[in-house]
NULUMDREN-226616 format. One record per atom (N, C-alpha, C): residue number from 1; x, y, z; atom name. Coordinates in pm, 1 decimal, m for minus. Example, Ala and Ser with C-alpha at 12.3 -4.5 7.8 and 13.67 -1.06 7.14 Angstrom:
2
   num         c1         c2         c3   atome
     1     1319.0     m569.0      780.0       N
     1     1230.0     m450.0      780.0      CA
     1     1320.0     m330.0      780.0       C
     2     1285.0     m225.0      708.0       N
     2     1367.0     m106.0      714.0      CA
     2     1290.0        3.0      787.0       C
This chain:
108
   num         c1         c2         c3   atome
     1       86.9     m123.0        1.6       N
     1      m12.3       18.6       17.1      CA
     1       76.5      112.3        0.9       C
     2       51.3      231.5      m82.2       N
     2       97.0      347.7      m79.3      CA
     2      123.5      435.6       68.2       C
     3      231.4      477.8       76.2       N
     3      263.7      558.3      176.3      CA
     3      128.8      658.1      237.5       C
     4      104.1      727.2      134.7       N
     4        6.9      840.2      138.6      CA
     4     m158.8      784.5      215.6       C
     5     m170.6      648.1       99.0       N
     5     m282.5      601.4      124.3      CA
     5     m264.8      535.0      321.0       C
     6     m201.0      452.9      333.9       N
     6     m155.7      432.1      476.5      CA
     6     m206.1      556.6      553.7       C
     7     m171.4      651.0      574.8       N
     7     m179.1      765.0      617.1      CA
     7     m291.3      782.9      596.2       C
     8     m395.2      822.9      486.9       N
     8     m526.5      867.1      475.0      CA
     8     m607.8      741.8      561.9       C
     9     m613.7      586.7      552.2       N
     9     m647.7      532.2      637.3      CA
     9     m675.0      551.2      781.0       C
    10     m536.2      535.3      805.6       N
    10     m529.8      564.9      994.2      CA
    10     m558.6      702.9     1016.6       C
    11     m564.1      820.2      971.6       N
    11     m636.2      911.4      985.1      CA
    11     m788.7      857.6      998.9       C
    12     m846.7      832.6      858.8       N
    12     m932.9      819.6      896.4      CA
    12    m1020.4      694.1     1034.8       C
    13     m941.0      575.8     1032.1       N
    13     m996.4      483.1     1142.6      CA
    13     m975.1      580.7     1265.6       C
    14     m876.6      638.6     1339.0       N
    14     m877.8      701.0     1431.8      CA
    14     m959.8      829.5     1421.3       C
    15    m1050.3      882.1     1337.2       N
    15    m1121.4      986.0     1349.8      CA
    15    m1083.6     1111.5     1349.2       C
    16     m975.0     1114.8     1300.8       N
    16     m879.8     1253.3     1270.9      CA
    16     m949.3     1323.1     1125.7       C
    17    m1003.2     1419.2     1135.0       N
    17    m1077.7     1506.1     1019.1      CA
    17     m925.0     1585.5      949.9       C
    18     m949.6     1569.0      817.1       N
    18     m788.0     1627.0      753.7      CA
    18     m842.0     1660.1      617.9       C
    19     m782.0     1740.9      539.6       N
    19     m862.0     1823.4      460.9      CA
    19     m694.1     1761.8      341.5       C
    20     m725.9     1667.3      238.9       N
    20     m672.7     1622.1      122.1      CA
    20     m626.7     1700.8       49.3       C
    21     m496.0     1768.9        2.3       N
    21     m429.5     1791.6      m71.3      CA
    21     m338.1     1712.6     m168.8       C
    22     m347.9     1762.1     m277.4       N
    22     m311.4     1631.6     m370.0      CA
    22     m180.8     1748.0     m461.7       C
    23      m99.1     1707.5     m422.8       N
    23       19.6     1790.5     m465.1      CA
    23      140.9     1700.0     m611.4       C
    24       93.4     1578.8     m606.1       N
    24      169.3     1499.8     m677.5      CA
    24       88.7     1439.2     m809.1       C
    25      102.2     1339.3     m816.1       N
    25       m3.0     1296.0     m949.6      CA
    25     m103.6     1226.3     m863.4       C
    26     m175.7     1236.4     m811.8       N
    26     m271.8     1195.7     m768.3      CA
    26     m373.5     1194.3     m896.9       C
    27     m399.7     1304.5     m940.1       N
    27     m508.1     1354.3    m1035.9      CA
    27     m410.0     1366.1    m1165.5       C
    28     m437.5     1251.2    m1303.1       N
    28     m399.6     1274.1    m1395.2      CA
    28     m408.8     1417.1    m1494.3       C
    29     m540.3     1450.7    m1463.1       N
    29     m564.8     1592.3    m1472.8      CA
    29     m526.9     1703.8    m1388.8       C
    30     m450.8     1801.9    m1437.0       N
    30     m382.6     1876.8    m1352.6      CA
    30     m467.5     2001.8    m1321.3       C
    31     m608.5     2011.3    m1377.4       N
    31     m626.3     2137.2    m1293.6      CA
    31     m785.0     2055.6    m1148.4       C
    32     m767.9     1945.5    m1138.6       N
    32     m881.4     1829.1    m1051.3      CA
    32     m769.5     1871.1     m917.2       C
    33     m636.7     1896.8     m946.4       N
    33     m536.0     1886.1     m831.8      CA
    33     m568.8     2013.4     m737.5       C
    34     m509.5     2010.0     m659.7       N
    34     m566.0     2093.8     m554.0      CA
    34     m438.7     2195.5     m517.1       C
    35     m322.0     2133.2     m572.0       N
    35     m190.9     2193.2     m484.9      CA
    35     m102.5     2152.3     m591.6       C
    36       83.2     2167.1     m557.4       N
    36      141.9     2164.0     m674.6      CA
    36      267.8     2136.5     m579.5       C
    37      382.3     2099.6     m661.4       N
    37      506.0     2036.3     m583.9      CA
    37      575.0     2204.5     m498.6       C
    38      570.2     2314.4     m578.5       N
    38      592.1     2390.6     m544.5      CA
    38      520.7     2473.6     m399.6       C
    39      434.0     2431.7     m434.2       N
    39      316.1     2465.5     m332.0      CA
    39      344.4     2404.7     m219.8       C
    40      357.6     2252.4     m219.9       N
    40      405.9     2222.5      m63.2      CA
    40      520.9     2227.1      m38.3       C
    41      642.6     2238.0     m108.3       N
    41      770.2     2306.6      m79.2      CA
    41      747.3     2459.0       m4.8       C
    42      660.7     2503.2      m11.5       N
    42      657.7     2690.0       91.2      CA
    42      557.1     2587.3      192.4       C
    43      440.8     2537.0      186.4       N
    43      425.1     2487.2      277.0      CA
    43      456.9     2416.2      378.9       C
    44      565.7     2307.0      383.3       N
    44      587.4     2227.9      414.5      CA
    44      787.8     2221.4      461.0       C
    45      827.6     2269.8      335.6       N
    45      968.5     2294.0      348.9      CA
    45     1025.5     2202.9      291.4       C
    46      931.9     2102.3      224.4       N
    46      999.5     1966.8      208.2      CA
    46      895.7     2017.9       60.8       C
    47      931.3     1834.0      m70.2       N
    47      836.0     1839.2     m159.1      CA
    47      797.9     1662.2     m145.1       C
    48      823.4     1585.0      m16.3       N
    48      826.6     1478.7       m0.4      CA
    48      726.4     1422.7       43.9       C
    49      643.2     1354.0       m3.8       N
    49      501.8     1321.2       59.5      CA
    49      464.4     1199.4      129.2       C
    50      395.3     1131.7      183.7       N
    50      301.6     1259.0      278.1      CA
    50      385.8     1326.4      373.1       C
    51      287.3     1430.6      352.9       N
    51      280.9     1566.2      448.0      CA
    51      202.5     1614.8      580.9       C
    52      220.9     1592.6      631.7       N
    52       78.8     1642.6      738.2      CA
    52       81.4     1781.2      809.6       C
    53        4.9     1893.4      772.7       N
    53       32.2     1986.8      843.9      CA
    53      m61.5     2017.7      949.7       C
    54       25.2     2067.9     1105.2       N
    54     m155.0     2098.6     1203.1      CA
    54     m182.6     2180.1     1202.9       C
    55     m256.5     2234.3     1292.3       N
    55     m312.0     2331.3     1264.5      CA
    55     m223.1     2465.6     1344.2       C
    56     m134.4     2372.0     1401.1       N
    56      m38.6     2496.1     1479.7      CA
    56      110.3     2555.9     1362.8       C
    57      102.6     2445.4     1266.5       N
    57      210.9     2492.1     1184.9      CA
    57      265.0     2377.0     1164.2       C
    58      299.1     2314.4     1252.5       N
    58      359.4     2195.8     1291.0      CA
    58      407.8     2104.7     1171.1       C
    59      452.9     2046.0     1099.2       N
    59      447.3     1918.1      946.9      CA
    59      515.4     1824.0     1037.7       C
    60      468.5     1729.6      985.5       N
    60      544.8     1632.2     1012.9      CA
    60      543.1     1509.7      897.1       C
    61      654.9     1410.4      895.7       N
    61      679.8     1368.6      741.6      CA
    61      816.5     1329.6      824.4       C
    62      848.0     1211.0      757.5       N
    62      772.2     1095.8      623.6      CA
    62      656.8      999.1      692.1       C
    63      561.7      900.4      678.4       N
    63      492.1      806.9      679.1      CA
    63      486.2      821.1      860.5       C
    64      603.5      718.3      875.9       N
    64      607.5      653.6      971.4      CA
    64      590.1      754.8     1060.3       C
    65      623.5      880.2     1086.0       N
    65      634.4      936.0     1193.5      CA
    65      476.5     1027.5     1205.4       C
    66      425.9     1044.2     1072.7       N
    66      280.7     1037.2     1094.2      CA
    66      175.7      938.1     1145.6       C
    67      228.9      841.0     1104.5       N
    67      128.7      732.0     1189.0      CA
    67      153.0      687.8     1316.0       C
    68      310.2      746.6     1340.0       N
    68      368.4      757.2     1523.8      CA
    68      257.8      855.3     1580.6       C
    69      256.2     1017.4     1538.3       N
    69      157.7     1118.4     1576.8      CA
    69       50.4     1029.4     1580.4       C
    70      m47.0      972.1     1470.2       N
    70     m131.5      964.9     1481.6      CA
    70     m187.2      795.3     1586.8       C
    71      m94.4      736.2     1651.7       N
    71     m112.1      644.0     1748.1      CA
    71     m104.7      705.7     1903.9       C
    72      m29.8      844.5     1900.1       N
    72      m43.9      922.5     2004.7      CA
    72     m169.2      976.2     2029.6       C
    73     m197.1      991.1     1887.2       N
    73     m345.4     1059.2     1967.6      CA
    73     m482.6     1001.5     2022.2       C
    74     m446.6      882.3     2005.6       N
    74     m554.4      747.8     2076.2      CA
    74     m574.7      753.6     2200.3       C
    75     m643.2      743.5     2256.1       N
    75     m673.8      758.8     2432.4      CA
    75     m613.7      609.5     2458.8       C
    76     m526.0      572.6     2556.2       N
    76     m451.9      467.6     2582.7      CA
    76     m542.2      429.4     2698.0       C
    77     m562.1      292.9     2722.3       N
    77     m677.5      245.4     2808.5      CA
    77     m564.7      256.5     2932.0       C
    78     m620.2      298.3     3048.7       N
    78     m596.5      333.9     3208.2      CA
    78     m523.1      241.5     3240.8       C
    79     m399.6      240.3     3286.0       N
    79     m342.2      139.7     3353.6      CA
    79     m339.5      115.2     3523.6       C
    80     m376.9       94.9     3604.3       N
    80     m367.9      131.0     3766.8      CA
    80     m213.6      139.7     3788.9       C
    81     m236.7      282.4     3837.5       N
    81      m67.6      272.5     3902.0      CA
    81       18.9      170.5     4006.2       C
    82      134.8      156.7     4008.5       N
    82      180.6       56.5     4158.5      CA
    82      118.1      116.2     4263.0       C
    83       68.6      220.2     4294.8       N
    83       85.1      293.1     4443.8      CA
    83      m58.7      281.9     4507.9       C
    84     m159.8      251.8     4361.0       N
    84     m310.4      203.6     4365.2      CA
    84     m367.3       69.9     4384.5       C
    85     m416.0       62.8     4513.7       N
    85     m426.7      m88.5     4516.3      CA
    85     m505.9     m133.1     4399.4       C
    86     m548.8     m282.9     4377.8       N
    86     m637.2     m341.2     4333.4      CA
    86     m755.5     m340.0     4374.2       C
    87     m843.7     m323.7     4295.5       N
    87     m987.5     m330.3     4361.8      CA
    87    m1046.6     m441.5     4454.7       C
    88     m953.2     m574.3     4446.7       N
    88     m980.2     m698.5     4521.5      CA
    88     m912.3     m677.5     4687.7       C
    89     m802.3     m593.6     4690.6       N
    89     m746.1     m636.8     4792.6      CA
    89     m790.8     m464.3     4852.1       C
    90     m820.2     m435.2     4989.7       N
    90     m846.9     m345.3     5072.1      CA
    90     m680.0     m253.0     5103.4       C
    91     m711.0     m130.5     5056.1       N
    91     m622.1      m26.6     5072.0      CA
    91     m560.6        3.0     5197.2       C
    92     m404.5      m37.9     5215.0       N
    92     m324.9      m20.2     5379.0      CA
    92     m415.9      111.7     5465.8       C
    93     m506.8      175.1     5449.5       N
    93     m537.0      323.8     5511.9      CA
    93     m707.1      231.1     5570.3       C
    94     m778.3      160.0     5511.8       N
    94     m853.8       80.7     5540.2      CA
    94     m866.5      m43.9     5609.8       C
    95     m931.0      m50.4     5713.4       N
    95     m927.8     m180.9     5815.4      CA
    95     m963.1     m297.4     5709.3       C
    96     m904.7     m417.4     5742.2       N
    96     m960.9     m524.7     5681.1      CA
    96    m1079.5     m573.5     5716.9       C
    97    m1216.1     m605.0     5640.0       N
    97    m1338.4     m654.0     5706.3      CA
    97    m1313.0     m787.9     5811.5       C
    98    m1349.9     m774.2     5909.0       N
    98    m1345.2     m882.5     6005.6      CA
    98    m1429.8     m929.9     5979.3       C
    99    m1398.4    m1075.7     6052.5       N
    99    m1548.5    m1172.4     6099.1      CA
    99    m1611.4    m1148.4     6217.5       C
   100    m1740.5    m1141.6     6218.1       N
   100    m1805.4    m1111.7     6402.8      CA
   100    m1768.0    m1186.9     6446.4       C
   101    m1735.1    m1121.5     6601.4       N
   101    m1632.7    m1220.8     6676.1      CA
   101    m1775.7    m1288.0     6746.6       C
   102    m1765.9    m1424.8     6800.8       N
   102    m1907.1    m1524.1     6858.5      CA
   102    m1862.8    m1486.4     6957.4       C
   103    m1985.3    m1503.6     7046.4       N
   103    m2015.2    m1405.9     7149.7      CA
   103    m1926.8    m1538.8     7275.8       C
   104    m1861.3    m1473.3     7377.9       N
   104    m1789.6    m1580.4     7456.4      CA
   104    m1877.7    m1614.5     7580.9       C
   105    m1851.4    m1744.0     7655.5       N
   105    m1983.4    m1764.1     7708.7      CA
   105    m1916.0    m1938.6     7723.2       C
   106    m2010.3    m2009.0     7822.5       N
   106    m1946.3    m2083.5     7877.8      CA
   106    m2016.7    m2198.3     7773.9       C
   107    m1946.9    m2330.8     7727.7       N
   107    m2056.9    m2411.9     7623.3      CA
   107    m2133.5    m2454.5     7714.5       C
   108    m2222.6    m2549.1     7657.3       N
   108    m2377.6    m2602.2     7684.3      CA
   108    m2420.9    m2654.7     7750.3       C
């Protein structure tokens, strides 16, 4: 799979909205292209594709770096920290539940 397509797929799967600007041979008809290599160089400082320009102006390239950035945007499952007790064990500050004491008295 082409790196540009891989990045687009990852963005879609992550639910990240983006504007696609074709600055290469994506469309055989030049007037259907939204950009050019020169415009790409002006916007990103390079003519290498794919390039992802963030809203703050940061440019990420190549595709592996873009894919890593996409992965960082995903919420990670929260792991309990070592200081947090597991739900099955009482915390050190809380007393352990104890069995009720049986009444003391003579047997019998």
